[in-house]
C-alpha beads as a LAMMPS data file, in Angstrom:
LAMMPS data file: protein, C-alpha beads

340 atoms
339 bonds

1 atom types
1 bond types

-500.0 500.0 xlo xhi
-500.0 500.0 ylo yhi
-500.0 500.0 zlo zhi

Masses

1 110.0

Atoms # bond

1 1 1 465.796 -367.285 -237.271
2 1 1 463.309 -365.954 -234.793
3 1 1 464.241 -366.134 -231.107
4 1 1 463.140 -364.870 -227.775
5 1 1 466.072 -362.964 -226.291
6 1 1 466.572 -361.692 -222.783
7 1 1 469.074 -358.801 -222.753
8 1 1 468.887 -358.546 -219.054
9 1 1 466.656 -359.895 -216.251
10 1 1 463.012 -358.910 -217.113
11 1 1 463.995 -357.397 -220.433
12 1 1 463.007 -359.543 -223.417
13 1 1 461.907 -359.314 -227.055
14 1 1 461.435 -361.584 -230.029
15 1 1 464.042 -360.766 -232.614
16 1 1 465.627 -362.075 -235.805
17 1 1 469.098 -363.510 -235.219
18 1 1 471.453 -365.582 -237.448
19 1 1 470.600 -369.261 -237.626
20 1 1 473.512 -371.239 -236.260
21 1 1 475.360 -373.615 -238.698
22 1 1 476.411 -376.998 -237.353
23 1 1 480.028 -378.112 -237.683
24 1 1 481.820 -381.170 -236.589
25 1 1 479.752 -383.194 -234.197
26 1 1 477.003 -380.587 -233.904
27 1 1 473.372 -381.030 -234.717
28 1 1 470.860 -378.256 -235.584
29 1 1 467.312 -378.996 -234.313
30 1 1 464.278 -377.172 -235.639
31 1 1 462.387 -376.616 -232.433
32 1 1 458.760 -377.771 -232.586
33 1 1 458.017 -377.650 -228.916
34 1 1 459.815 -376.179 -225.807
35 1 1 458.334 -376.478 -222.435
36 1 1 457.843 -373.663 -219.943
37 1 1 459.177 -374.341 -216.481
38 1 1 458.958 -372.486 -213.178
39 1 1 462.749 -372.287 -213.546
40 1 1 462.113 -369.961 -216.462
41 1 1 460.421 -367.641 -214.001
42 1 1 463.606 -367.626 -211.802
43 1 1 465.656 -366.985 -214.901
44 1 1 463.322 -364.108 -215.871
45 1 1 464.329 -362.557 -212.538
46 1 1 468.128 -363.184 -213.111
47 1 1 468.320 -366.152 -210.754
48 1 1 469.327 -369.777 -211.198
49 1 1 472.903 -368.965 -212.498
50 1 1 471.372 -367.356 -215.620
51 1 1 473.849 -365.553 -217.942
52 1 1 472.630 -362.701 -220.236
53 1 1 472.047 -362.050 -222.993
54 1 1 470.218 -365.333 -223.244
55 1 1 467.811 -367.331 -225.258
56 1 1 465.935 -369.298 -222.566
57 1 1 464.132 -372.646 -222.900
58 1 1 465.673 -375.855 -221.694
59 1 1 462.878 -378.484 -222.496
60 1 1 462.971 -378.759 -226.237
61 1 1 462.079 -381.274 -229.004
62 1 1 461.931 -381.104 -232.749
63 1 1 463.309 -382.397 -235.972
64 1 1 467.018 -382.433 -237.134
65 1 1 467.484 -379.673 -239.714
66 1 1 471.181 -380.062 -240.465
67 1 1 474.247 -381.946 -239.092
68 1 1 477.915 -381.350 -238.949
69 1 1 480.399 -383.365 -241.099
70 1 1 481.484 -385.568 -238.159
71 1 1 477.926 -386.603 -237.107
72 1 1 477.540 -390.462 -237.459
73 1 1 474.287 -391.666 -235.920
74 1 1 471.837 -388.641 -236.437
75 1 1 470.232 -387.757 -239.821
76 1 1 468.357 -384.817 -241.174
77 1 1 464.610 -385.411 -240.496
78 1 1 465.141 -387.389 -237.382
79 1 1 462.536 -386.576 -234.677
80 1 1 464.495 -385.941 -231.376
81 1 1 464.774 -384.304 -228.035
82 1 1 468.042 -383.284 -226.489
83 1 1 469.663 -383.088 -223.032
84 1 1 470.186 -379.345 -222.383
85 1 1 473.193 -379.843 -220.252
86 1 1 476.826 -380.690 -220.942
87 1 1 479.436 -381.142 -218.270
88 1 1 483.052 -380.255 -218.709
89 1 1 484.513 -383.578 -217.514
90 1 1 487.572 -382.105 -216.007
91 1 1 486.547 -379.894 -213.014
92 1 1 486.842 -380.837 -209.356
93 1 1 483.278 -382.341 -209.234
94 1 1 483.330 -384.050 -212.571
95 1 1 486.591 -385.814 -211.684
96 1 1 484.922 -387.010 -208.452
97 1 1 482.103 -388.553 -210.500
98 1 1 479.659 -385.896 -209.459
99 1 1 478.704 -384.409 -212.765
100 1 1 475.521 -382.764 -211.439
101 1 1 477.839 -380.177 -209.697
102 1 1 480.036 -379.424 -212.694
103 1 1 481.696 -376.090 -212.163
104 1 1 481.567 -375.390 -215.928
105 1 1 478.276 -376.757 -216.938
106 1 1 476.938 -375.642 -220.294
107 1 1 473.189 -375.406 -219.599
108 1 1 471.189 -374.382 -222.607
109 1 1 468.364 -372.071 -221.726
110 1 1 470.187 -370.991 -218.630
111 1 1 473.692 -369.905 -219.388
112 1 1 473.748 -370.883 -223.066
113 1 1 471.290 -370.571 -226.066
114 1 1 468.148 -372.497 -225.480
115 1 1 465.021 -373.646 -227.225
116 1 1 462.816 -370.551 -227.269
117 1 1 463.838 -370.077 -230.786
118 1 1 463.137 -371.614 -234.261
119 1 1 466.440 -373.608 -234.098
120 1 1 468.878 -374.720 -231.433
121 1 1 472.311 -376.186 -231.853
122 1 1 473.455 -379.150 -229.737
123 1 1 476.205 -381.800 -229.686
124 1 1 475.272 -385.179 -231.194
125 1 1 475.916 -386.776 -227.757
126 1 1 472.942 -384.723 -226.295
127 1 1 470.466 -386.036 -228.932
128 1 1 467.893 -388.701 -228.128
129 1 1 465.345 -390.119 -230.700
130 1 1 461.582 -389.935 -230.130
131 1 1 459.450 -393.055 -230.650
132 1 1 457.147 -392.762 -233.704
133 1 1 454.066 -392.476 -231.501
134 1 1 455.553 -389.698 -229.308
135 1 1 454.577 -386.152 -230.327
136 1 1 456.868 -383.194 -230.104
137 1 1 454.787 -381.797 -227.272
138 1 1 455.389 -385.035 -225.344
139 1 1 459.102 -384.948 -226.292
140 1 1 459.307 -381.563 -224.540
141 1 1 458.400 -383.373 -221.377
142 1 1 461.449 -385.672 -221.386
143 1 1 463.702 -383.160 -219.739
144 1 1 461.223 -382.749 -216.754
145 1 1 461.167 -386.495 -216.671
146 1 1 464.975 -386.679 -216.467
147 1 1 464.741 -384.294 -213.458
148 1 1 462.225 -386.605 -211.827
149 1 1 464.426 -389.679 -212.508
150 1 1 467.253 -387.848 -210.697
151 1 1 464.772 -387.070 -207.893
152 1 1 464.033 -390.787 -207.622
153 1 1 467.781 -391.541 -207.379
154 1 1 468.107 -388.988 -204.573
155 1 1 465.055 -390.217 -202.685
156 1 1 465.858 -393.899 -202.927
157 1 1 462.313 -394.954 -202.096
158 1 1 461.679 -398.455 -200.969
159 1 1 458.719 -400.595 -202.094
160 1 1 456.002 -399.952 -199.570
161 1 1 457.148 -396.586 -198.263
162 1 1 454.459 -394.267 -197.136
163 1 1 454.819 -391.139 -199.268
164 1 1 453.347 -387.606 -199.044
165 1 1 453.840 -385.126 -201.835
166 1 1 452.709 -381.490 -201.874
167 1 1 452.374 -380.309 -205.437
168 1 1 450.887 -381.722 -208.614
169 1 1 452.485 -379.570 -211.260
170 1 1 454.204 -381.108 -214.349
171 1 1 457.284 -382.417 -212.606
172 1 1 455.354 -383.306 -209.526
173 1 1 452.917 -385.521 -211.577
174 1 1 455.856 -387.185 -213.280
175 1 1 457.562 -387.859 -209.937
176 1 1 454.298 -389.163 -208.526
177 1 1 454.083 -391.637 -211.399
178 1 1 457.591 -392.817 -210.651
179 1 1 456.884 -393.078 -206.925
180 1 1 453.798 -395.211 -207.826
181 1 1 455.801 -397.514 -210.027
182 1 1 458.283 -397.894 -207.149
183 1 1 455.496 -399.217 -204.983
184 1 1 454.645 -396.226 -202.620
185 1 1 451.803 -397.409 -200.411
186 1 1 450.150 -395.122 -199.894
187 1 1 451.033 -392.225 -202.156
188 1 1 449.218 -389.210 -200.990
189 1 1 449.347 -386.053 -203.169
190 1 1 448.062 -382.673 -202.001
191 1 1 447.408 -379.648 -204.226
192 1 1 445.294 -376.569 -204.610
193 1 1 443.879 -377.678 -207.982
194 1 1 441.111 -380.360 -208.320
195 1 1 441.966 -380.753 -211.890
196 1 1 445.625 -381.571 -211.124
197 1 1 444.672 -383.926 -208.352
198 1 1 442.348 -385.795 -210.758
199 1 1 445.377 -386.421 -212.948
200 1 1 447.444 -387.474 -210.000
201 1 1 444.847 -390.160 -209.160
202 1 1 444.507 -391.173 -212.818
203 1 1 448.212 -391.320 -213.704
204 1 1 449.837 -392.192 -210.420
205 1 1 447.158 -393.979 -208.489
206 1 1 447.488 -391.369 -205.794
207 1 1 445.116 -390.698 -202.922
208 1 1 444.522 -386.992 -203.079
209 1 1 443.702 -384.185 -200.787
210 1 1 442.639 -380.619 -201.673
211 1 1 444.708 -377.939 -199.977
212 1 1 442.580 -375.190 -198.582
213 1 1 444.684 -372.083 -197.736
214 1 1 441.679 -370.676 -195.847
215 1 1 441.396 -373.717 -193.631
216 1 1 444.748 -375.591 -193.428
217 1 1 443.385 -377.906 -190.691
218 1 1 441.109 -379.604 -193.212
219 1 1 443.850 -381.114 -195.311
220 1 1 446.230 -381.537 -192.340
221 1 1 443.660 -383.715 -190.568
222 1 1 443.209 -386.034 -193.616
223 1 1 446.960 -386.314 -194.059
224 1 1 447.573 -387.162 -190.364
225 1 1 444.661 -389.661 -190.150
226 1 1 445.865 -391.496 -193.277
227 1 1 449.240 -392.244 -191.671
228 1 1 449.073 -391.447 -187.991
229 1 1 452.758 -392.266 -187.393
230 1 1 453.740 -390.053 -190.280
231 1 1 455.297 -390.697 -193.677
232 1 1 458.517 -392.271 -194.662
233 1 1 459.032 -389.677 -197.332
234 1 1 457.615 -386.137 -197.309
235 1 1 458.190 -384.046 -200.510
236 1 1 457.764 -380.494 -201.409
237 1 1 457.176 -380.209 -205.197
238 1 1 455.690 -376.749 -205.029
239 1 1 458.696 -374.496 -204.344
240 1 1 456.644 -372.627 -201.842
241 1 1 458.689 -372.075 -198.673
242 1 1 455.762 -372.331 -196.220
243 1 1 455.049 -375.835 -197.588
244 1 1 458.630 -376.907 -197.284
245 1 1 458.734 -375.576 -193.720
246 1 1 455.716 -377.698 -192.785
247 1 1 457.031 -381.042 -194.044
248 1 1 458.533 -382.213 -190.635
249 1 1 455.045 -382.116 -189.195
250 1 1 454.068 -385.080 -191.324
251 1 1 457.461 -386.927 -191.126
252 1 1 457.719 -390.379 -189.403
253 1 1 460.774 -391.187 -187.236
254 1 1 463.681 -391.771 -189.629
255 1 1 461.878 -390.145 -192.494
256 1 1 463.270 -388.261 -195.552
257 1 1 462.282 -384.596 -196.134
258 1 1 462.713 -383.792 -199.829
259 1 1 463.017 -380.295 -201.298
260 1 1 462.082 -380.995 -204.950
261 1 1 460.412 -377.726 -206.058
262 1 1 462.449 -374.636 -206.826
263 1 1 461.988 -372.017 -204.158
264 1 1 463.139 -368.376 -204.563
265 1 1 466.826 -367.994 -203.664
266 1 1 466.061 -365.549 -200.910
267 1 1 463.512 -367.656 -199.074
268 1 1 464.298 -369.238 -195.722
269 1 1 462.535 -371.840 -193.566
270 1 1 462.842 -372.647 -189.869
271 1 1 463.674 -376.172 -188.808
272 1 1 463.828 -377.547 -185.275
273 1 1 467.373 -379.077 -184.890
274 1 1 466.078 -381.060 -182.004
275 1 1 463.242 -382.539 -184.159
276 1 1 465.734 -383.492 -186.745
277 1 1 468.067 -385.011 -184.136
278 1 1 465.359 -386.848 -182.208
279 1 1 463.529 -388.254 -185.269
280 1 1 466.826 -388.739 -187.333
281 1 1 465.286 -386.868 -190.174
282 1 1 467.082 -386.787 -193.434
283 1 1 466.775 -383.491 -195.366
284 1 1 467.422 -384.004 -199.103
285 1 1 467.594 -381.717 -201.997
286 1 1 466.936 -382.761 -205.644
287 1 1 468.505 -380.354 -208.181
288 1 1 468.076 -380.586 -212.020
289 1 1 469.568 -383.721 -213.677
290 1 1 472.734 -385.218 -214.940
291 1 1 473.172 -388.488 -216.926
292 1 1 469.504 -389.416 -216.490
293 1 1 468.249 -388.355 -219.963
294 1 1 468.554 -391.819 -221.518
295 1 1 466.397 -393.412 -218.807
296 1 1 463.900 -390.492 -219.046
297 1 1 463.649 -390.979 -222.848
298 1 1 462.978 -394.692 -222.412
299 1 1 460.266 -394.012 -219.803
300 1 1 458.412 -391.628 -222.159
301 1 1 458.995 -393.491 -225.336
302 1 1 457.533 -396.735 -223.877
303 1 1 454.639 -395.003 -222.099
304 1 1 455.694 -395.999 -218.613
305 1 1 455.482 -392.194 -217.793
306 1 1 452.325 -390.745 -219.135
307 1 1 452.755 -387.239 -220.520
308 1 1 450.373 -387.189 -223.460
309 1 1 447.595 -385.257 -221.711
310 1 1 449.804 -383.011 -219.610
311 1 1 450.151 -380.147 -222.083
312 1 1 447.195 -377.812 -221.529
313 1 1 448.409 -374.659 -223.375
314 1 1 450.610 -373.706 -226.177
315 1 1 451.995 -370.247 -227.119
316 1 1 453.933 -368.712 -230.078
317 1 1 457.159 -366.982 -229.102
318 1 1 455.409 -363.622 -229.456
319 1 1 453.090 -364.522 -226.582
320 1 1 455.856 -365.245 -224.073
321 1 1 454.578 -362.508 -221.786
322 1 1 451.145 -364.337 -221.572
323 1 1 452.853 -367.656 -220.946
324 1 1 454.985 -366.077 -218.210
325 1 1 451.895 -364.602 -216.561
326 1 1 450.039 -367.848 -216.581
327 1 1 453.016 -369.983 -215.264
328 1 1 453.632 -367.521 -212.528
329 1 1 450.020 -367.545 -211.340
330 1 1 447.694 -370.164 -209.948
331 1 1 445.155 -372.164 -211.882
332 1 1 444.264 -375.430 -213.353
333 1 1 446.776 -375.300 -216.177
334 1 1 449.355 -378.136 -216.022
335 1 1 452.050 -377.810 -218.639
336 1 1 452.645 -374.768 -220.932
337 1 1 454.678 -375.231 -224.139
338 1 1 456.166 -372.653 -226.552
339 1 1 455.814 -373.681 -230.209
340 1 1 458.381 -371.689 -232.207

Bonds

1 1 1 2
2 1 2 3
3 1 3 4
4 1 4 5
5 1 5 6
6 1 6 7
7 1 7 8
8 1 8 9
9 1 9 10
10 1 10 11
11 1 11 12
12 1 12 13
13 1 13 14
14 1 14 15
15 1 15 16
16 1 16 17
17 1 17 18
18 1 18 19
19 1 19 20
20 1 20 21
21 1 21 22
22 1 22 23
23 1 23 24
24 1 24 25
25 1 25 26
26 1 26 27
27 1 27 28
28 1 28 29
29 1 29 30
30 1 30 31
31 1 31 32
32 1 32 33
33 1 33 34
34 1 34 35
35 1 35 36
36 1 36 37
37 1 37 38
38 1 38 39
39 1 39 40
40 1 40 41
41 1 41 42
42 1 42 43
43 1 43 44
44 1 44 45
45 1 45 46
46 1 46 47
47 1 47 48
48 1 48 49
49 1 49 50
50 1 50 51
51 1 51 52
52 1 52 53
53 1 53 54
54 1 54 55
55 1 55 56
56 1 56 57
57 1 57 58
58 1 58 59
59 1 59 60
60 1 60 61
61 1 61 62
62 1 62 63
63 1 63 64
64 1 64 65
65 1 65 66
66 1 66 67
67 1 67 68
68 1 68 69
69 1 69 70
70 1 70 71
71 1 71 72
72 1 72 73
73 1 73 74
74 1 74 75
75 1 75 76
76 1 76 77
77 1 77 78
78 1 78 79
79 1 79 80
80 1 80 81
81 1 81 82
82 1 82 83
83 1 83 84
84 1 84 85
85 1 85 86
86 1 86 87
87 1 87 88
88 1 88 89
89 1 89 90
90 1 90 91
91 1 91 92
92 1 92 93
93 1 93 94
94 1 94 95
95 1 95 96
96 1 96 97
97 1 97 98
98 1 98 99
99 1 99 100
100 1 100 101
101 1 101 102
102 1 102 103
103 1 103 104
104 1 104 105
105 1 105 106
106 1 106 107
107 1 107 108
108 1 108 109
109 1 109 110
110 1 110 111
111 1 111 112
112 1 112 113
113 1 113 114
114 1 114 115
115 1 115 116
116 1 116 117
117 1 117 118
118 1 118 119
119 1 119 120
120 1 120 121
121 1 121 122
122 1 122 123
123 1 123 124
124 1 124 125
125 1 125 126
126 1 126 127
127 1 127 128
128 1 128 129
129 1 129 130
130 1 130 131
131 1 131 132
132 1 132 133
133 1 133 134
134 1 134 135
135 1 135 136
136 1 136 137
137 1 137 138
138 1 138 139
139 1 139 140
140 1 140 141
141 1 141 142
142 1 142 143
143 1 143 144
144 1 144 145
145 1 145 146
146 1 146 147
147 1 147 148
148 1 148 149
149 1 149 150
150 1 150 151
151 1 151 152
152 1 152 153
153 1 153 154
154 1 154 155
155 1 155 156
156 1 156 157
157 1 157 158
158 1 158 159
159 1 159 160
160 1 160 161
161 1 161 162
162 1 162 163
163 1 163 164
164 1 164 165
165 1 165 166
166 1 166 167
167 1 167 168
168 1 168 169
169 1 169 170
170 1 170 171
171 1 171 172
172 1 172 173
173 1 173 174
174 1 174 175
175 1 175 176
176 1 176 177
177 1 177 178
178 1 178 179
179 1 179 180
180 1 180 181
181 1 181 182
182 1 182 183
183 1 183 184
184 1 184 185
185 1 185 186
186 1 186 187
187 1 187 188
188 1 188 189
189 1 189 190
190 1 190 191
191 1 191 192
192 1 192 193
193 1 193 194
194 1 194 195
195 1 195 196
196 1 196 197
197 1 197 198
198 1 198 199
199 1 199 200
200 1 200 201
201 1 201 202
202 1 202 203
203 1 203 204
204 1 204 205
205 1 205 206
206 1 206 207
207 1 207 208
208 1 208 209
209 1 209 210
210 1 210 211
211 1 211 212
212 1 212 213
213 1 213 214
214 1 214 215
215 1 215 216
216 1 216 217
217 1 217 218
218 1 218 219
219 1 219 220
220 1 220 221
221 1 221 222
222 1 222 223
223 1 223 224
224 1 224 225
225 1 225 226
226 1 226 227
227 1 227 228
228 1 228 229
229 1 229 230
230 1 230 231
231 1 231 232
232 1 232 233
233 1 233 234
234 1 234 235
235 1 235 236
236 1 236 237
237 1 237 238
238 1 238 239
239 1 239 240
240 1 240 241
241 1 241 242
242 1 242 243
243 1 243 244
244 1 244 245
245 1 245 246
246 1 246 247
247 1 247 248
248 1 248 249
249 1 249 250
250 1 250 251
251 1 251 252
252 1 252 253
253 1 253 254
254 1 254 255
255 1 255 256
256 1 256 257
257 1 257 258
258 1 258 259
259 1 259 260
260 1 260 261
261 1 261 262
262 1 262 263
263 1 263 264
264 1 264 265
265 1 265 266
266 1 266 267
267 1 267 268
268 1 268 269
269 1 269 270
270 1 270 271
271 1 271 272
272 1 272 273
273 1 273 274
274 1 274 275
275 1 275 276
276 1 276 277
277 1 277 278
278 1 278 279
279 1 279 280
280 1 280 281
281 1 281 282
282 1 282 283
283 1 283 284
284 1 284 285
285 1 285 286
286 1 286 287
287 1 287 288
288 1 288 289
289 1 289 290
290 1 290 291
291 1 291 292
292 1 292 293
293 1 293 294
294 1 294 295
295 1 295 296
296 1 296 297
297 1 297 298
298 1 298 299
299 1 299 300
300 1 300 301
301 1 301 302
302 1 302 303
303 1 303 304
304 1 304 305
305 1 305 306
306 1 306 307
307 1 307 308
308 1 308 309
309 1 309 310
310 1 310 311
311 1 311 312
312 1 312 313
313 1 313 314
314 1 314 315
315 1 315 316
316 1 316 317
317 1 317 318
318 1 318 319
319 1 319 320
320 1 320 321
321 1 321 322
322 1 322 323
323 1 323 324
324 1 324 325
325 1 325 326
326 1 326 327
327 1 327 328
328 1 328 329
329 1 329 330
330 1 330 331
331 1 331 332
332 1 332 333
333 1 333 334
334 1 334 335
335 1 335 336
336 1 336 337
337 1 337 338
338 1 338 339
339 1 339 340
């Protein structure tokens, strides 16, 4: 099969490699779509516990090409997506019921073979069926939806909470939809892209504000005037450290500060301990997902989360350098997908 392979950070090529053969409870998926994520940029640089050599790609959907002899509920030809993570079940954190922090996690596309290939091998327990009306491109958005579902579990928003979110990228738009369904009032979304803000308004009922790096006071004034006492929840969905550092400025007494976007590992932000103390701020992180894939699949399969217009660009494996350049830069693109 053809696969995109990283031999080391920053060193990649498309090569022919043996197609894996499923045995036992394994399922071989012919990849029809695999989403490009900002996490893939971190992996490109050797971050995010990446292990090399590596076939990246952790947001995949396709059709079942073959199954092992112990598979019981999945058949060749089924249209599916799959959870890219398997936890060991026996490490310190798994035994505490904290699977997200599994010390031996098998994360396909991060430290195990992923979906930037013509085929990917998974366990049957990772497989989830796509509804008939859900395309493979939409199926590739279920993994990001699972991350947003975990984000909602972490945030524990209340109906009527006043919410501010910086960032309207793919996972940001999904999280905004879930916040809208939870009853955020208002939900204010800020971003650099008018195109992305239009979708935040359409899909999540958000009030939107255009961020102007040349004049930050413009968007800051609108945000402050909308909720003069501050917001119950302030979210960074950009992964930009200066955005994360500025969240306390907009936080109400007792508010939650949420780091949802993936910032570079070496970045640091300054926080006033007195402000956290005086306002009783809660600083939360939302990392990846564990055991949320079933709920995410249901949300996409039933149309509660809208992802059908989110994919703006597709690329063959041979154009990975172009996709990497686009996802690293700025612009009005929303979701990029590789189509092996």
